[in-house]
C-alpha positions in Angstrom: 17.9 -3.1 -4.6 15.3 -0.5 -5.4 12.3 -0.2 -3.0 9.2 2.0 -3.2 7.0 2.6 -0.2 3.6 4.2 -0.5 3.8 6.0 2.8 1.7 8.0 5.3 3.9 9.7 7.8 1.0 9.8 10.3 0.8 6.0 10.5 3.0 4.2 13.0 3.1 1.0 10.8 4.1 3.0 7.8 6.8 4.8 9.8 8.1 1.4 11.1 8.3 0.0 7.6 10.1 3.1 6.3 12.6 2.9 9.2 13.3 -0.8 8.2 13.9 0.2 4.6 16.1 3.2 5.6 18.2 0.9 7.9 18.7 -1.9 5.3 22.0 -1.7 3.5 21.9 -1.5 -0.3 18.3 -0.2 -0.6 17.7 2.6 -3.0 14.5 4.1 -1.5 11.7 6.0 -3.1 9.1 7.3 -0.7 5.7 8.3 -2.1 3.3 10.0 0.2 0.2 8.5 -1.5 -2.2 11.0 0.1 -0.4 13.8 -1.7 0.5 11.8 -4.8 -2.0 8.9 -5.3 -1.1 6.0 -7.5 -3.0 5.6 -10.7 -5.7 2.9 -11.1 -3.2 0.9 -13.3 -0.5 1.1 -10.7 -2.9 0.0 -7.9 -4.1 -2.9 -9.9 -0.5 -3.9 -10.6 0.5 -3.6 -6.9 -2.4 -5.8 -5.7 -1.8 -8.3 -8.5 1.9 -8.5 -7.6 1.0 -8.8 -3.9 -1.3 -11.7 -4.7 -4.3 -10.0 -3.1 -7.7 -8.6 -4.1 -8.0 -4.9 -4.1 -10.6 -5.1 -1.3 -8.0 -6.8 0.9 -6.0 -3.5 0.6 -8.9 -1.3 1.8 -8.4 0.8 4.8 -11.5 0.2 7.0 -10.5 2.2 10.1 -11.5 5.8 9.8 -13.2 5.4 6.4 -16.6 4.7 5.1 -15.5 1.7 3.0 -17.9 -0.8 4.7 -20.9 1.6 4.5 -20.1 2.1 0.8 -20.2 -1.7 0.2 -16.5 -1.7 -0.9 -15.6 -4.7 1.2 -17.8 -6.8 -1.2 -17.1 -4.9 -4.4 -15.1 -6.1 -7.4 -11.5 -4.9 -7.9 -12.3 -2.3 -10.5 -14.9 -0.6 -8.2 -12.5 -0.7 -5.2 -9.6 0.7 -7.2 -11.7 3.5 -8.7 -12.8 4.4 -5.1 -9.2 4.4 -3.9 -8.1 6.6 -6.8 -10.9 9.1 -6.0 -10.2 8.9 -2.3 -6.7 7.7 -1.4 -7.4 7.5 2.3 -9.1 4.2 1.4 -5.7 2.7 0.6 -4.3 0.7 3.5 -0.7 1.4 4.2 2.1 0.9 3.8 2.5 -0.8 0.4 6.1 -1.7 -0.4 7.4 -2.8 -3.8 10.8 -4.3 -4.6 12.1 -6.5 -7.4 11.1 -9.5 -5.2 7.4 -8.5 -5.0 4.9 -6.3 -3.2 3.6 -6.5 0.3 1.0 -4.7 2.4 3.3 -4.4 5.4 0.8 -4.9 8.2 2.5 -6.0 10.3 5.6 -4.1 9.3 7.7 -7.3 9.6 6.1 -8.5 6.3 8.6 -6.3 4.6 11.4 -8.9 5.2 9.6 -11.2 2.7 10.6 -8.9 -0.2 14.1 -7.6 1.0 
């Protein structure tokens, strides 16, 4: 099974999810450090759609100005545009497999798509 993780190595939750993926037999892993290689607007829209969540549910609030910018109440296209322009607004880790997408907070949510 192929798995892609949008990862931030400075985040403990992201490191835990990555470790789970690395320790799961049969997983072909792609690691994308999204702060260095941000996803496109189209990819973000697809990830949130496949996860069954609104883009604003994927906003990182801690350590960002998302609330002050009104992004917690904004529509998906506005939120996604802000995330593309400033990837630190993307909550992590996002994990995608053939079984779906999850925002793995807590990291145990990854088991739903493995």
